[in-house]
C-alpha positions in Angstrom: 28.0 16.0 262.4 25.0 14.2 260.7 24.2 15.3 256.8 20.6 16.6 256.6 19.2 16.6 253.2 16.0 18.4 252.0 13.1 16.6 249.5 11.0 19.4 248.2 7.2 19.1 249.2 4.7 19.0 246.6 6.7 20.7 244.5 5.4 22.1 240.8 8.1 22.1 239.1 7.2 20.0 236.1 4.0 21.2 235.9 5.4 24.9 235.5 7.6 23.5 232.8 4.4 22.3 231.1 3.0 25.9 231.3 5.7 27.2 229.6 5.6 25.2 227.0 2.4 25.2 225.8 2.5 27.3 223.4 3.5 24.9 220.9 0.9 21.9 222.6 -2.0 21.6 220.7 -4.6 23.9 221.6 -6.6 22.5 224.4 -3.9 20.1 225.9 -4.0 19.5 229.5 -1.3 18.2 232.0 -4.4 15.5 232.8 -4.4 14.3 229.1 -1.4 11.9 229.5 -2.4 9.9 226.1 -2.0 12.9 224.1 1.0 14.2 225.9 2.9 11.2 226.0 2.7 10.5 221.8 4.2 14.5 221.1 7.7 15.4 220.6 8.3 16.9 224.2 10.6 15.4 226.4 11.6 15.2 230.2 15.8 15.1 230.9 17.3 14.2 234.1 20.8 14.5 234.1 22.9 13.0 237.5 26.5 14.2 237.3 28.9 12.7 240.0 30.3 15.9 241.7 28.4 18.1 242.7 31.1 21.0 241.4 30.2 20.5 237.7 27.1 21.7 238.1 27.5 24.9 236.4 29.6 23.1 233.8 26.4 20.8 232.8 24.1 23.7 232.6 26.5 25.3 229.6 27.0 22.2 227.7 23.4 21.1 227.9 22.8 25.2 226.8 25.4 24.6 224.1 24.2 21.3 222.5 20.6 22.7 222.7 21.6 26.4 220.6 23.2 24.1 218.0 19.7 22.3 217.8 17.5 24.2 214.7 14.0 22.7 216.2 14.3 22.7 219.8 14.3 24.5 222.7 15.3 23.5 226.6 12.9 24.8 229.8 15.0 24.5 232.7 12.9 22.5 235.5 13.6 24.6 239.0 11.3 24.1 242.5 8.9 26.5 243.6 9.9 28.5 247.2 7.4 27.3 248.9 8.0 22.9 248.2 11.5 24.1 249.4 10.0 26.0 252.1 8.0 22.7 253.0 10.6 20.6 252.4 10.8 16.9 254.1 13.9 16.5 255.8 16.2 13.1 254.9 18.3 11.7 257.5 20.5 8.7 255.4 22.7 6.6 257.7 25.2 7.4 254.8 26.1 10.3 252.4 24.2 10.2 249.7 26.4 10.3 246.3 28.0 13.3 245.2 26.1 14.6 242.4 24.9 17.2 240.2 21.5 17.5 239.5 19.9 18.7 236.1 16.4 19.0 234.8 15.1 19.8 231.9 12.3 20.4 229.5 13.2 19.4 225.9 10.1 21.2 223.7 10.3 22.0 219.8 10.5 25.9 219.0 7.4 25.5 216.8 4.0 23.4 216.9 5.2 19.5 215.8 3.7 16.7 214.8 5.2 13.5 215.2 4.0 10.2 214.9 4.8 7.6 218.1 8.0 5.5 215.6 9.6 9.0 214.6 9.0 10.3 218.4 10.5 7.1 219.7 13.6 7.3 217.4 14.3 11.1 218.5 14.3 9.9 222.1 17.3 7.5 221.1 19.1 10.2 219.0 18.7 12.8 221.7 20.0 10.0 224.0 23.2 9.6 222.0 23.6 12.9 221.3 23.4 13.7 224.8 25.8 11.4 226.1 28.4 11.9 223.9 28.0 15.7 224.1 28.2 15.2 228.4 30.9 12.3 227.3 33.6 14.1 230.0 31.5 14.0 233.1 29.9 10.3 234.7 26.6 11.2 233.9 23.1 9.1 233.9 20.9 10.7 231.6 17.1 9.5 231.9 15.0 11.0 229.1 11.1 10.5 230.3 7.8 11.9 228.4 6.3 14.5 230.6 3.4 12.6 231.9 5.5 10.1 233.7 6.7 13.5 235.6 3.3 14.4 235.8 1.8 11.6 237.3 0.8 11.0 240.9 2.9 8.1 241.4 1.8 6.0 244.6 3.6 2.6 244.4 6.7 1.8 244.4 7.8 -2.0 243.7 11.7 -3.4 244.3 13.2 -6.4 243.3 15.4 -7.6 246.4 19.2 -9.1 245.8 21.7 -6.8 244.2 18.5 -4.3 244.2 17.4 -3.4 247.9 20.3 -5.6 249.2 23.8 -5.8 247.8 23.8 -9.7 247.9 22.4 -12.2 246.1 21.3 -14.5 248.5 21.0 -17.8 247.0 24.8 -17.0 246.4 25.6 -16.4 250.2 23.6 -19.5 251.1 25.9 -21.5 248.2 28.9 -20.0 250.0 28.1 -20.9 253.5 27.4 -24.7 252.0 30.6 -24.8 250.2 28.5 -25.4 246.8 28.9 -21.9 245.3 30.5 -23.3 242.0 28.3 -25.8 241.5 25.5 -22.6 242.3 27.2 -20.4 239.8 27.4 -23.3 236.9 23.7 -23.4 236.9 23.2 -19.7 236.7 25.6 -19.0 234.1 23.2 -21.9 231.9 20.2 -20.3 232.6 22.0 -16.3 231.6 23.0 -18.2 228.1 19.4 -19.1 227.9 19.7 -23.0 228.3 17.6 -23.4 231.3 14.6 -21.8 232.3 13.9 -19.5 235.5 11.8 -21.8 237.3 14.1 -25.0 236.1 17.5 -22.9 237.2 16.0 -21.9 240.7 14.9 -25.4 241.0 18.4 -27.1 240.5 19.7 -24.3 242.7 17.5 -24.9 245.9 17.8 -28.7 245.5 21.3 -28.5 245.9 20.9 -27.3 249.7 19.2 -29.7 250.6 20.1 -31.2 254.5 21.3 -27.4 255.3 20.4 -26.3 258.8 17.9 -23.6 258.9 20.5 -22.1 261.2 22.5 -20.8 258.3 19.8 -18.4 257.8 20.2 -16.0 260.7 24.0 -15.9 260.8 23.9 -14.8 257.1 21.1 -11.8 257.7 23.3 -10.8 261.3 26.7 -11.1 259.1 26.4 -11.8 255.3 23.2 -8.9 254.4 24.3 -5.6 253.6 21.9 -2.7 252.0 22.6 -0.6 249.2 23.9 3.0 249.8 21.2 5.1 249.3 18.0 2.4 250.0 17.1 3.8 253.6 17.5 7.5 252.5 15.0 6.2 249.4 12.7 4.6 251.8 12.3 7.6 254.2 12.1 9.7 250.6 9.2 7.8 249.5 7.3 7.5 252.4 7.5 11.3 253.0 6.4 11.8 249.1 3.2 9.5 250.3 3.9 5.9 248.2 3.1 2.7 249.1 6.3 0.6 249.4 6.2 -3.5 248.5 9.4 -5.5 247.9 8.9 -8.5 245.3 11.8 -11.1 245.2 12.6 -14.5 243.4 14.8 -14.7 246.5 13.2 -16.4 249.6 11.2 -15.0 252.8 13.1 -14.7 255.6 15.2 -12.3 253.9 12.7 -10.4 252.0 10.8 -10.3 255.8 14.3 -8.7 257.2 15.1 -6.1 254.3 11.8 -5.0 254.3 11.0 -4.7 258.4 14.4 -2.9 258.0 13.8 -0.3 255.8 10.0 0.2 256.7 8.1 -1.3 254.0 4.7 -1.8 253.8 4.7 -5.0 252.1 7.3 -8.1 251.1 6.7 -11.3 248.3 9.3 -13.8 248.5 9.6 -17.9 247.8 9.1 -19.6 251.0 12.2 -21.4 252.1 11.0 -25.2 252.7 12.4 -26.5 256.1 11.6 -29.9 257.9 12.8 -30.6 261.4 15.1 -27.8 261.4 16.7 -28.2 257.5 16.0 -27.1 254.7 14.5 -29.6 252.1 16.1 -28.7 248.9 12.0 -28.4 247.8 10.6 -25.4 246.4 6.7 -23.9 246.4 4.5 -25.1 243.2 4.1 -21.2 243.0 7.5 -19.4 242.5 8.2 -15.9 242.1 9.5 -15.7 238.9 9.1 -12.6 236.6 5.8 -13.0 235.2 4.4 -13.6 239.3 6.1 -10.5 239.7 4.3 -8.6 237.6 1.4 -10.3 238.8 2.2 -9.1 242.4 2.4 -5.4 241.3 -1.1 -5.4 239.7 -2.6 -7.2 242.5 -1.9 -4.7 244.8 -1.9 -1.4 242.6 -5.8 -3.2 242.3 -5.9 -3.6 246.1 -5.1 0.7 246.3 -7.8 1.4 243.8 -5.0 3.0 241.5 -3.6 2.0 238.2 -0.4 0.7 236.6 0.8 4.5 235.3 0.8 5.7 239.2 3.4 2.5 239.7 7.1 2.5 239.3 9.3 -0.7 239.5 13.2 -1.1 240.2 14.9 -3.7 239.5 18.3 -5.1 237.9 17.8 -8.5 236.1 15.7 -10.0 233.3 13.7 -11.7 235.7 12.6 -7.9 236.6 11.4 -6.9 233.2 7.9 -7.8 232.7 7.3 -5.8 236.4 8.6 -2.8 234.8 7.3 -3.4 231.4 3.6 -3.2 233.4 4.4 0.3 235.3 4.5 3.5 234.2 8.0 3.9 235.2 11.0 1.0 234.6 14.3 2.0 236.9 17.4 -0.2 236.1 19.4 0.1 239.4 23.1 -1.3 238.1 21.7 -3.7 236.4 22.6 -5.9 233.2 23.0 -4.4 229.7 19.3 -5.9 228.7 17.8 -4.4 231.8 19.2 -1.2 231.3 18.4 -0.8 227.4 15.2 -2.0 228.3 14.5 0.0 231.2 13.0 4.0 231.1 15.5 4.9 233.4 18.8 3.5 234.4 20.5 4.5 237.4 25.0 3.8 237.4 26.6 7.0 238.7 24.8 6.9 242.1 23.1 4.4 244.6 19.5 3.8 245.4 18.3 7.6 245.9 19.0 7.8 242.4 15.5 6.4 242.2 14.1 9.1 243.4 16.2 11.7 240.5 15.0 9.3 237.6 11.3 10.6 239.0 12.1 14.2 238.5 13.1 15.1 242.3 16.0 16.4 244.0 17.6 16.8 247.3 19.4 19.7 248.9 22.1 19.4 251.2 21.2 21.4 254.9 
């Protein structure tokens, strides 16, 4: 029997929590005052714990933690009945991770002034304390600013390799051609900082010279698999009104297949240059590197008539950091440590549906 998940529609959960926190906010501050709110010592917290059975335990532990804090109060965030009654029904291709989702607003007990540096330091301390306090459970703890939860995001940008799909496309090509070790050696040089992304990319592609273009279709048919939760996430983002794009340092044929299969609106990647049915081993002059990814995100936002405060970017590698930094929310998905450290939220305990949780949404099984 197919499992159906309910995604609350037009939930007022975070706005209701914001109004509960108004007594400790400066006079006249409203939810549209994003720049002011971002400077205040008030935090949106999402805890995602493996195993739904842990739900009551997590809430109890969070209550214990806040009771030991002299200056903080915890406001529980819950969807309103109207949003739940009008929920979108999401039917994923595979079961989503069995998790318990908890949302809170952490606010001072009294009006408190705090510099941006102190606010950032407080966020790090809270993150460390909560991670330690919840250490017996396998959790993702997301701590974001209140405006990041209140903003109406409209554009979601995704890396492809190891983000939307489980593979690295150039590695799959290398395996097929028997040159995986050579490609891996170049990749390691890039990771050690000995060569930049563009040089690494050019050298790896050069190794593919003369390979039959037919391998592309075979790899797509037999060796590409989607990340768990990818289909459910795209269904959900569409239901929520997002425009979705794939932005990859990989190759167009794979990007086209992935984007079209997931029902995404656009894809951007490097052309796979072919001559007389074989790969040329050459690259296009305009490589989709980290800087280019950020430019594409900004260009699509401009086309949609929205600002970058309405953009979410998701990736796993260092070349995703520029677009993640340019967005309102940058989300690391099972990412390298440096990416997790610099992202607004890092997903480790769920599939891609965890993007929704990091953005303050939740699913309920029907």
